[in-house]
N, C-alpha and C positions, 0 to 999 in steps of 0.2 A: 423648526429646524435647525436655525443656524447655532442653537445651542451643540445639537448633535455634533459638527460638522468639524471637530477637531478629535473628534471620539473613532472616527471612523477612517479604516485603514485597512490594507489589500490584505488578506492573506495569502502569505506565500511558502513554496517550501522549495529548495535546493539539495538535491539528490549527493553528495560528496562522494561514497563507496558505496556499493560498486560507479568506477567513473564510468564504464561500456567503451572504453576505450581501447582495453587490454586483448591483445592479441593469445595472450594464453588464455586456455578455457578453463573453465572449472570442471575437472575432471573427477569421477563418479563411477562408484557400480550399480549400472542398469536394476530398478526395483528396490534402492538402498535409497535414504536420503543423505542426503550432502545439506548443510547449514553455508548460508550464503552471509554475508555479514553486511550490515547495511547502514550509515551514518548518515541522517542530514539535521541541517536547522531546518528550522520554522522562524517563522516572523509572522506577530500580530494572529498568533489563532489561540484563541479562548480556550479553554477547558482540554488540550494535545492531549490525557488521558482517555477522554472519553470521545474524538473527532478522527482523531486520527489514524487511517488504516492504512498499511499494507499490499498493496494487488501485484500480483504475479500475474500473467499474461502465457501460456503456452503453448507455444506452435499449430497443436492443433485446434485452437481455438479454447480451451477449457480456461478459466479464471480461477485462482486460489485471494480469500481476503484475508490478512491475518490480522488481529488485534495487540497490537503491541501490549506488552506491562505496562505498567504503571511506571515501576522503577527503572525502566528503556528511555524515559527521559530526564533531561535536566533540565535546571532552567541559569544560563549564563549571564540573562542581565534581563532589564525590562522590555515585553515586550519580544521576547527570543525563547527557543526551545532550541534543545538538541536530541534527537535520534539516535539511540546508539542501541541496535540490534540483530536479533539474526533470524534469517526466514529459512524455516526448512524446507526442501523440494526435493518430490519425489513422484515418477511417475514413470507405472512398469513399461508403458508402451513408448519410451525412447531406447531407439537402437542408434543411430543416425545422430554426427553432432548438430546444435542447432542454438537458435537465439530466442530466449528466452525475455520477458519486457517484463519489471520492476517500473513500477507508480507508487505514488502518494494519496490518497484520496483523503479529502475533508468530507466527514458527515454531517450535515443540515435539518434543517426540522423547521419546515414555513412558517407553523405555530408553534410557541415556545409553551401555552398553556396545557395544547394536545399532547405535546411530547413528555410534559412531566405526567401525565395524567398514563401513557403509555398504553392505554386501551386505541386510541385510533391509528397507532403509528404501528407500522409494519416489523416484524424482527426480520432482522438478516434475510434468515430461511425464503423470509415469506415474500421479501422484495424480489431473491433470485429468482422464484418459484411463480409468479405472479407475472413476468415480460422476462421473454429470452435477453442477456443481453445483449444491444446493439456496439460490436467494437469494443467487447469489456467494459464499456459502461454499468453501473449500477443505481439501480433509482435511490434516489436519497442523500447522496453523494457528487463532489465534484471534483475533475483532478486537479492538481494545486499546484504536481510538481513537473517537471519535463521528460517522458519516460529516458529509462536509460536502458539498451540489450546488454547481456547479457549473453557469451556464447559456452555454451556448456557442451561436456561431449560423455556421455555416457559409453563403458565400457559392459561386455555382454560378462553376463556373472560366469565365476570359473563352478563346474557341474562336480 
């Protein structure tokens, strides 16, 4: 066990943008899509293109998981990655200003051999159907960033 200790690092993520401290709401027309810029630093994450997901929690309890494109990841130095992407939000039921929550998730597999075969590992859709998410948790992922709340303000669509 001793030879492996120097290789053990805690994977962390810090969301730089959105800050979650803005009093200016993100305005958009209800029923249409709005883009939210996401900028985060990732420390000691192996294979971030395949393991890092962005989760949006909506006020009505629904959640959305986004898998960023490989081109959205930069590698500024050893053990560090930068995620710069946009997530698209849309919800037809929004009529009132509210807060959404943005989180970064780290996907994991308890058995690497099974994961590479792909037969015994549930897909994202399967894992969400098997168990109802408790407070936005998704089977096979860990929350590894501090959640950020974003104030959004839908305006009614013009007829």
